[in-house]
HTML snippet that shows the backbone in 3Dmol.js (N, CA, C, O; Angstrom):
<script src="https://3Dmol.org/build/3Dmol-min.js"></script>
<div id="view" style="width:600px;height:400px;position:relative"></div>
<script>
const pdb = `
ATOM      1  N   MET A   1       1.018  -0.984  -0.136  1.00  0.00           N
ATOM      2  CA  MET A   1       0.122  -0.082  -0.059  1.00  0.00           C
ATOM      3  C   MET A   1       1.015   1.075  -0.212  1.00  0.00           C
ATOM      4  O   MET A   1       2.107   0.967   0.345  1.00  0.00           O
ATOM      5  N   SER A   2       0.754   2.233  -0.899  1.00  0.00           N
ATOM      6  CA  SER A   2       1.403   4.015  -1.045  1.00  0.00           C
ATOM      7  C   SER A   2       1.435   4.061  -0.021  1.00  0.00           C
ATOM      8  O   SER A   2       2.442   3.687   0.581  1.00  0.00           O
ATOM      9  N   GLN A   3       0.173   4.615   0.721  1.00  0.00           N
ATOM     10  CA  GLN A   3       0.127   4.912   1.581  1.00  0.00           C
ATOM     11  C   GLN A   3       0.857   4.676   3.244  1.00  0.00           C
ATOM     12  O   GLN A   3       0.871   5.576   4.084  1.00  0.00           O
ATOM     13  N   VAL A   4       1.323   3.540   3.429  1.00  0.00           N
ATOM     14  CA  VAL A   4       2.085   2.796   4.266  1.00  0.00           C
ATOM     15  C   VAL A   4       3.658   3.116   3.789  1.00  0.00           C
ATOM     16  O   VAL A   4       4.578   3.136   4.606  1.00  0.00           O
ATOM     17  N   GLU A   5       3.796   3.296   2.747  1.00  0.00           N
ATOM     18  CA  GLU A   5       5.304   3.453   2.104  1.00  0.00           C
ATOM     19  C   GLU A   5       5.492   4.982   2.150  1.00  0.00           C
ATOM     20  O   GLU A   5       6.689   5.270   2.126  1.00  0.00           O
ATOM     21  N   ALA A   6       4.820   5.859   2.197  1.00  0.00           N
ATOM     22  CA  ALA A   6       4.817   7.298   2.103  1.00  0.00           C
ATOM     23  C   ALA A   6       4.647   8.300   3.097  1.00  0.00           C
ATOM     24  O   ALA A   6       5.209   9.395   3.071  1.00  0.00           O
ATOM     25  N   TYR A   7       3.501   7.721   4.373  1.00  0.00           N
ATOM     26  CA  TYR A   7       3.174   8.108   5.695  1.00  0.00           C
ATOM     27  C   TYR A   7       3.823   7.342   6.783  1.00  0.00           C
ATOM     28  O   TYR A   7       4.777   7.650   7.497  1.00  0.00           O
ATOM     29  N   HIS A   8       2.954   6.069   6.743  1.00  0.00           N
ATOM     30  CA  HIS A   8       3.551   4.799   7.848  1.00  0.00           C
ATOM     31  C   HIS A   8       4.762   5.291   8.357  1.00  0.00           C
ATOM     32  O   HIS A   8       4.918   6.037   9.324  1.00  0.00           O
ATOM     33  N   LYS A   9       5.381   4.930   7.808  1.00  0.00           N
ATOM     34  CA  LYS A   9       6.913   3.996   8.094  1.00  0.00           C
ATOM     35  C   LYS A   9       7.655   5.487   8.267  1.00  0.00           C
ATOM     36  O   LYS A   9       8.455   5.670   9.184  1.00  0.00           O
ATOM     37  N   PRO A  10       7.442   6.152   7.655  1.00  0.00           N
ATOM     38  CA  PRO A  10       8.621   7.597   8.329  1.00  0.00           C
ATOM     39  C   PRO A  10       8.085   8.133   9.075  1.00  0.00           C
ATOM     40  O   PRO A  10       8.831   8.929   9.644  1.00  0.00           O
ATOM     41  N   PHE A  11       6.789   8.150   9.548  1.00  0.00           N
ATOM     42  CA  PHE A  11       6.361   8.672  10.828  1.00  0.00           C
ATOM     43  C   PHE A  11       6.940   7.805  11.940  1.00  0.00           C
ATOM     44  O   PHE A  11       7.663   8.168  12.868  1.00  0.00           O
ATOM     45  N   GLU A  12       6.362   6.275  11.592  1.00  0.00           N
ATOM     46  CA  GLU A  12       7.089   5.241  12.348  1.00  0.00           C
ATOM     47  C   GLU A  12       7.873   5.304  13.066  1.00  0.00           C
ATOM     48  O   GLU A  12       7.795   5.111  14.279  1.00  0.00           O
ATOM     49  N   ALA A  13       9.471   5.806  11.954  1.00  0.00           N
ATOM     50  CA  ALA A  13      10.803   5.777  12.187  1.00  0.00           C
ATOM     51  C   ALA A  13      11.155   7.332  12.903  1.00  0.00           C
ATOM     52  O   ALA A  13      11.957   7.561  13.809  1.00  0.00           O
ATOM     53  N   LYS A  14      10.296   8.269  12.190  1.00  0.00           N
ATOM     54  CA  LYS A  14      10.898   9.344  13.130  1.00  0.00           C
ATOM     55  C   LYS A  14      10.120   9.619  14.649  1.00  0.00           C
ATOM     56  O   LYS A  14      10.523  10.447  15.466  1.00  0.00           O
ATOM     57  N   SER A  15       8.992   8.791  14.824  1.00  0.00           N
ATOM     58  CA  SER A  15       8.190   9.351  16.140  1.00  0.00           C
ATOM     59  C   SER A  15       8.502   7.439  17.128  1.00  0.00           C
ATOM     60  O   SER A  15       8.297   7.436  18.342  1.00  0.00           O
ATOM     61  N   GLY A  16       8.763   6.661  16.735  1.00  0.00           N
ATOM     62  CA  GLY A  16       8.900   5.647  17.238  1.00  0.00           C
ATOM     63  C   GLY A  16       7.297   5.244  17.472  1.00  0.00           C
ATOM     64  O   GLY A  16       7.254   4.089  17.895  1.00  0.00           O
ATOM     65  N   VAL A  17       6.646   5.528  17.404  1.00  0.00           N
ATOM     66  CA  VAL A  17       4.960   5.077  17.385  1.00  0.00           C
ATOM     67  C   VAL A  17       4.056   4.266  16.032  1.00  0.00           C
ATOM     68  O   VAL A  17       3.946   4.614  14.856  1.00  0.00           O
ATOM     69  N   LYS A  18       3.646   3.391  16.565  1.00  0.00           N
ATOM     70  CA  LYS A  18       3.861   2.519  15.607  1.00  0.00           C
ATOM     71  C   LYS A  18       1.898   2.657  14.951  1.00  0.00           C
ATOM     72  O   LYS A  18       0.954   2.824  15.725  1.00  0.00           O
ATOM     73  N   VAL A  19       1.780   2.546  13.612  1.00  0.00           N
ATOM     74  CA  VAL A  19       0.748   2.919  13.037  1.00  0.00           C
ATOM     75  C   VAL A  19       0.367   1.728  12.728  1.00  0.00           C
ATOM     76  O   VAL A  19       1.124   0.850  12.314  1.00  0.00           O
ATOM     77  N   THR A  20      -1.083   1.589  12.946  1.00  0.00           N
ATOM     78  CA  THR A  20      -2.201   0.410  12.936  1.00  0.00           C
ATOM     79  C   THR A  20      -3.092   0.707  12.099  1.00  0.00           C
ATOM     80  O   THR A  20      -4.044   1.294  12.614  1.00  0.00           O
ATOM     81  N   SER A  21      -3.173   0.521  10.918  1.00  0.00           N
ATOM     82  CA  SER A  21      -3.996   0.180   9.828  1.00  0.00           C
ATOM     83  C   SER A  21      -5.631  -0.422   9.818  1.00  0.00           C
ATOM     84  O   SER A  21      -5.680  -1.634  10.030  1.00  0.00           O
ATOM     85  N   VAL A  22      -6.844   0.190   9.622  1.00  0.00           N
ATOM     86  CA  VAL A  22      -7.716  -0.789  10.240  1.00  0.00           C
ATOM     87  C   VAL A  22      -8.864  -0.190   8.435  1.00  0.00           C
ATOM     88  O   VAL A  22      -8.950   0.812   7.725  1.00  0.00           O
ATOM     89  N   ASP A  23      -9.315  -1.215   8.482  1.00  0.00           N
ATOM     90  CA  ASP A  23     -10.411  -0.942   6.932  1.00  0.00           C
ATOM     91  C   ASP A  23     -11.597  -0.187   7.984  1.00  0.00           C
ATOM     92  O   ASP A  23     -12.008  -0.488   9.105  1.00  0.00           O
ATOM     93  N   TYR A  24     -11.986   1.180   6.827  1.00  0.00           N
ATOM     94  CA  TYR A  24     -13.165   1.635   7.001  1.00  0.00           C
ATOM     95  C   TYR A  24     -14.348   1.312   6.102  1.00  0.00           C
ATOM     96  O   TYR A  24     -14.268   1.026   4.908  1.00  0.00           O
ATOM     97  N   SER A  25     -15.211   1.377   6.669  1.00  0.00           N
ATOM     98  CA  SER A  25     -16.598   1.097   5.875  1.00  0.00           C
ATOM     99  C   SER A  25     -16.869   2.270   4.778  1.00  0.00           C
ATOM    100  O   SER A  25     -17.533   1.882   3.818  1.00  0.00           O
ATOM    101  N   GLY A  26     -16.483   3.597   4.751  1.00  0.00           N
ATOM    102  CA  GLY A  26     -17.042   4.423   3.861  1.00  0.00           C
ATOM    103  C   GLY A  26     -18.221   4.995   4.384  1.00  0.00           C
ATOM    104  O   GLY A  26     -18.707   5.937   3.756  1.00  0.00           O
ATOM    105  N   ALA A  27     -18.946   4.481   5.741  1.00  0.00           N
ATOM    106  CA  ALA A  27     -19.905   5.127   6.265  1.00  0.00           C
ATOM    107  C   ALA A  27     -19.836   6.552   7.600  1.00  0.00           C
ATOM    108  O   ALA A  27     -19.487   6.325   8.759  1.00  0.00           O
ATOM    109  N   LEU A  28     -20.146   7.610   7.216  1.00  0.00           N
ATOM    110  CA  LEU A  28     -19.811   8.667   8.016  1.00  0.00           C
ATOM    111  C   LEU A  28     -20.812   8.150   9.487  1.00  0.00           C
ATOM    112  O   LEU A  28     -20.551   8.420  10.659  1.00  0.00           O
ATOM    113  N   SER A  29     -21.566   7.635   9.152  1.00  0.00           N
ATOM    114  CA  SER A  29     -22.463   6.876  10.715  1.00  0.00           C
ATOM    115  C   SER A  29     -22.025   6.720  11.309  1.00  0.00           C
ATOM    116  O   SER A  29     -22.547   7.049  12.374  1.00  0.00           O
ATOM    117  N   GLU A  30     -20.310   5.931  11.446  1.00  0.00           N
ATOM    118  CA  GLU A  30     -19.674   4.879  12.111  1.00  0.00           C
ATOM    119  C   GLU A  30     -18.793   6.121  12.515  1.00  0.00           C
ATOM    120  O   GLU A  30     -18.577   6.238  13.722  1.00  0.00           O
ATOM    121  N   ILE A  31     -18.495   6.645  12.044  1.00  0.00           N
ATOM    122  CA  ILE A  31     -17.846   7.990  12.618  1.00  0.00           C
ATOM    123  C   ILE A  31     -18.440   9.010  13.578  1.00  0.00           C
ATOM    124  O   ILE A  31     -17.816   9.518  14.510  1.00  0.00           O
ATOM    125  N   ALA A  32     -19.915   9.301  13.210  1.00  0.00           N
ATOM    126  CA  ALA A  32     -20.899   9.868  14.306  1.00  0.00           C
ATOM    127  C   ALA A  32     -20.918   9.221  15.414  1.00  0.00           C
ATOM    128  O   ALA A  32     -20.712   9.838  16.460  1.00  0.00           O
ATOM    129  N   ALA A  33     -21.190   7.726  15.424  1.00  0.00           N
ATOM    130  CA  ALA A  33     -21.298   7.126  16.695  1.00  0.00           C
ATOM    131  C   ALA A  33     -20.238   7.369  17.749  1.00  0.00           C
ATOM    132  O   ALA A  33     -20.402   7.737  18.912  1.00  0.00           O
ATOM    133  N   GLN A  34     -18.834   7.015  16.941  1.00  0.00           N
ATOM    134  CA  GLN A  34     -17.841   7.284  18.127  1.00  0.00           C
ATOM    135  C   GLN A  34     -17.747   8.721  18.520  1.00  0.00           C
ATOM    136  O   GLN A  34     -17.553   9.102  19.674  1.00  0.00           O
ATOM    137  N   VAL A  35     -17.888   9.428  17.561  1.00  0.00           N
ATOM    138  CA  VAL A  35     -17.947  10.855  18.253  1.00  0.00           C
ATOM    139  C   VAL A  35     -18.927  11.144  19.466  1.00  0.00           C
ATOM    140  O   VAL A  35     -18.579  11.730  20.491  1.00  0.00           O
ATOM    141  N   LYS A  36     -20.392  10.582  19.174  1.00  0.00           N
ATOM    142  CA  LYS A  36     -21.430  10.974  19.963  1.00  0.00           C
ATOM    143  C   LYS A  36     -21.339   9.834  21.384  1.00  0.00           C
ATOM    144  O   LYS A  36     -21.967   9.866  22.442  1.00  0.00           O
ATOM    145  N   THR A  37     -20.313   8.883  20.899  1.00  0.00           N
ATOM    146  CA  THR A  37     -20.105   8.064  22.302  1.00  0.00           C
ATOM    147  C   THR A  37     -19.161   8.080  23.292  1.00  0.00           C
ATOM    148  O   THR A  37     -19.121   7.551  24.403  1.00  0.00           O
ATOM    149  N   GLY A  38     -18.139   9.039  22.465  1.00  0.00           N
ATOM    150  CA  GLY A  38     -16.881   9.150  22.849  1.00  0.00           C
ATOM    151  C   GLY A  38     -15.981   8.226  22.673  1.00  0.00           C
ATOM    152  O   GLY A  38     -14.833   8.566  22.960  1.00  0.00           O
ATOM    153  N   ASN A  39     -16.184   6.851  22.180  1.00  0.00           N
ATOM    154  CA  ASN A  39     -15.397   6.001  22.402  1.00  0.00           C
ATOM    155  C   ASN A  39     -14.533   6.296  20.575  1.00  0.00           C
ATOM    156  O   ASN A  39     -14.818   5.582  19.613  1.00  0.00           O
ATOM    157  N   ILE A  40     -13.858   7.070  20.525  1.00  0.00           N
ATOM    158  CA  ILE A  40     -12.995   7.239  19.357  1.00  0.00           C
ATOM    159  C   ILE A  40     -12.041   5.866  19.032  1.00  0.00           C
ATOM    160  O   ILE A  40     -11.391   5.415  19.975  1.00  0.00           O
ATOM    161  N   LYS A  41     -11.975   5.374  18.053  1.00  0.00           N
ATOM    162  CA  LYS A  41     -10.969   4.231  17.602  1.00  0.00           C
ATOM    163  C   LYS A  41     -10.112   4.525  16.856  1.00  0.00           C
ATOM    164  O   LYS A  41      -9.238   3.660  16.798  1.00  0.00           O
ATOM    165  N   TRP A  42      -9.915   5.569  16.095  1.00  0.00           N
ATOM    166  CA  TRP A  42      -9.156   6.170  14.854  1.00  0.00           C
ATOM    167  C   TRP A  42      -8.499   7.501  15.242  1.00  0.00           C
ATOM    168  O   TRP A  42      -9.270   8.365  15.658  1.00  0.00           O
ATOM    169  N   ASP A  43      -7.402   7.752  15.181  1.00  0.00           N
ATOM    170  CA  ASP A  43      -7.199   8.951  15.241  1.00  0.00           C
ATOM    171  C   ASP A  43      -7.152   9.952  13.438  1.00  0.00           C
ATOM    172  O   ASP A  43      -7.445  11.125  13.203  1.00  0.00           O
ATOM    173  N   VAL A  44      -6.757   9.066  12.686  1.00  0.00           N
ATOM    174  CA  VAL A  44      -7.053   9.692  11.213  1.00  0.00           C
ATOM    175  C   VAL A  44      -7.633   8.681  10.221  1.00  0.00           C
ATOM    176  O   VAL A  44      -7.488   7.459  10.214  1.00  0.00           O
ATOM    177  N   ILE A  45      -8.382   9.535   9.313  1.00  0.00           N
ATOM    178  CA  ILE A  45      -9.041   9.027   8.348  1.00  0.00           C
ATOM    179  C   ILE A  45      -8.877   9.219   6.994  1.00  0.00           C
ATOM    180  O   ILE A  45      -8.934  10.394   6.634  1.00  0.00           O
ATOM    181  N   ASP A  46      -8.674   8.317   6.075  1.00  0.00           N
ATOM    182  CA  ASP A  46      -8.485   8.802   4.591  1.00  0.00           C
ATOM    183  C   ASP A  46      -9.866   8.548   4.093  1.00  0.00           C
ATOM    184  O   ASP A  46     -10.371   7.433   4.226  1.00  0.00           O
ATOM    185  N   LEU A  47     -10.683   9.822   3.359  1.00  0.00           N
ATOM    186  CA  LEU A  47     -11.864   9.774   3.171  1.00  0.00           C
ATOM    187  C   LEU A  47     -11.549  10.515   1.770  1.00  0.00           C
ATOM    188  O   LEU A  47     -10.617  11.234   1.411  1.00  0.00           O
ATOM    189  N   GLU A  48     -12.836   9.990   1.061  1.00  0.00           N
ATOM    190  CA  GLU A  48     -12.942  10.842  -0.361  1.00  0.00           C
ATOM    191  C   GLU A  48     -13.532  12.453   0.099  1.00  0.00           C
ATOM    192  O   GLU A  48     -13.908  12.857   1.199  1.00  0.00           O
ATOM    193  N   PRO A  49     -13.470  12.910  -0.759  1.00  0.00           N
ATOM    194  CA  PRO A  49     -13.383  14.597  -0.734  1.00  0.00           C
ATOM    195  C   PRO A  49     -14.575  14.981   0.023  1.00  0.00           C
ATOM    196  O   PRO A  49     -14.611  15.616   1.077  1.00  0.00           O
ATOM    197  N   ALA A  50     -15.728  14.416  -0.793  1.00  0.00           N
ATOM    198  CA  ALA A  50     -17.309  14.431  -0.606  1.00  0.00           C
ATOM    199  C   ALA A  50     -17.295  14.151   0.630  1.00  0.00           C
ATOM    200  O   ALA A  50     -17.282  15.141   1.362  1.00  0.00           O
ATOM    201  N   GLU A  51     -17.293  12.845   1.288  1.00  0.00           N
ATOM    202  CA  GLU A  51     -17.380  12.296   2.866  1.00  0.00           C
ATOM    203  C   GLU A  51     -16.637  13.633   3.795  1.00  0.00           C
ATOM    204  O   GLU A  51     -17.159  14.039   4.834  1.00  0.00           O
ATOM    205  N   ALA A  52     -15.203  14.289   3.170  1.00  0.00           N
ATOM    206  CA  ALA A  52     -14.450  14.912   3.955  1.00  0.00           C
ATOM    207  C   ALA A  52     -15.301  15.824   4.354  1.00  0.00           C
ATOM    208  O   ALA A  52     -15.566  15.805   5.557  1.00  0.00           O
ATOM    209  N   LEU A  53     -15.851  16.683   3.647  1.00  0.00           N
ATOM    210  CA  LEU A  53     -16.771  18.226   3.658  1.00  0.00           C
ATOM    211  C   LEU A  53     -18.107  17.850   4.541  1.00  0.00           C
ATOM    212  O   LEU A  53     -18.464  18.538   5.497  1.00  0.00           O
ATOM    213  N   LYS A  54     -18.967  16.383   3.991  1.00  0.00           N
ATOM    214  CA  LYS A  54     -19.987  16.241   5.049  1.00  0.00           C
ATOM    215  C   LYS A  54     -19.215  16.194   6.313  1.00  0.00           C
ATOM    216  O   LYS A  54     -19.906  16.626   7.235  1.00  0.00           O
ATOM    217  N   GLY A  55     -18.386  15.935   6.577  1.00  0.00           N
ATOM    218  CA  GLY A  55     -18.326  14.958   7.924  1.00  0.00           C
ATOM    219  C   GLY A  55     -17.714  16.796   8.862  1.00  0.00           C
ATOM    220  O   GLY A  55     -18.007  17.146  10.005  1.00  0.00           O
ATOM    221  N   CYS A  56     -16.957  17.475   7.961  1.00  0.00           N
ATOM    222  CA  CYS A  56     -16.856  18.785   8.730  1.00  0.00           C
ATOM    223  C   CYS A  56     -18.064  19.382   8.837  1.00  0.00           C
ATOM    224  O   CYS A  56     -18.320  19.732   9.989  1.00  0.00           O
ATOM    225  N   GLU A  57     -18.955  19.637   7.970  1.00  0.00           N
ATOM    226  CA  GLU A  57     -20.066  20.266   7.926  1.00  0.00           C
ATOM    227  C   GLU A  57     -20.762  19.636   9.277  1.00  0.00           C
ATOM    228  O   GLU A  57     -21.315  20.428  10.041  1.00  0.00           O
ATOM    229  N   GLU A  58     -20.754  18.708   9.487  1.00  0.00           N
ATOM    230  CA  GLU A  58     -21.436  17.929  10.786  1.00  0.00           C
ATOM    231  C   GLU A  58     -20.710  17.820  12.183  1.00  0.00           C
ATOM    232  O   GLU A  58     -21.192  17.233  13.152  1.00  0.00           O
ATOM    233  N   GLY A  59     -19.347  18.535  12.159  1.00  0.00           N
ATOM    234  CA  GLY A  59     -18.575  18.444  13.583  1.00  0.00           C
ATOM    235  C   GLY A  59     -18.079  17.641  13.674  1.00  0.00           C
ATOM    236  O   GLY A  59     -17.516  17.634  14.769  1.00  0.00           O
ATOM    237  N   LEU A  60     -17.811  16.454  12.895  1.00  0.00           N
ATOM    238  CA  LEU A  60     -17.282  15.053  13.483  1.00  0.00           C
ATOM    239  C   LEU A  60     -15.939  15.267  13.456  1.00  0.00           C
ATOM    240  O   LEU A  60     -15.369  14.403  14.122  1.00  0.00           O
ATOM    241  N   PHE A  61     -14.923  16.337  12.791  1.00  0.00           N
ATOM    242  CA  PHE A  61     -13.528  15.894  12.675  1.00  0.00           C
ATOM    243  C   PHE A  61     -12.946  17.118  13.670  1.00  0.00           C
ATOM    244  O   PHE A  61     -13.674  18.077  13.928  1.00  0.00           O
ATOM    245  N   GLU A  62     -11.655  17.024  14.183  1.00  0.00           N
ATOM    246  CA  GLU A  62     -10.807  17.645  14.762  1.00  0.00           C
ATOM    247  C   GLU A  62      -9.687  17.995  13.854  1.00  0.00           C
ATOM    248  O   GLU A  62      -9.150  17.147  13.141  1.00  0.00           O
ATOM    249  N   LYS A  63      -9.255  19.524  13.884  1.00  0.00           N
ATOM    250  CA  LYS A  63      -8.004  19.813  13.316  1.00  0.00           C
ATOM    251  C   LYS A  63      -6.748  19.278  14.245  1.00  0.00           C
ATOM    252  O   LYS A  63      -6.624  19.184  15.466  1.00  0.00           O
ATOM    253  N   ILE A  64      -5.973  19.003  13.271  1.00  0.00           N
ATOM    254  CA  ILE A  64      -4.960  18.571  13.480  1.00  0.00           C
ATOM    255  C   ILE A  64      -3.567  19.239  13.228  1.00  0.00           C
ATOM    256  O   ILE A  64      -2.532  18.635  13.512  1.00  0.00           O
TER     257      ILE A  64
END
`;
const viewer = $3Dmol.createViewer("view");
viewer.addModel(pdb, "pdb");
viewer.setStyle({}, {cartoon: {color: "spectrum"}});
viewer.zoomTo();
viewer.render();
</script>
């Protein structure tokens, strides 16, 4: 996976923090449920632009 080579490995090497990738269903409802319950499972999500915009409009994401 190109993201692993481009982002994960360099981040791990520099920070010493292990990156764990998990599959995301693509449903913003899954993110909304995590936000609502406070049970956040992910630090970073790779989204399509339309979903990212909608999630921002719904207040689901925090600026990093």
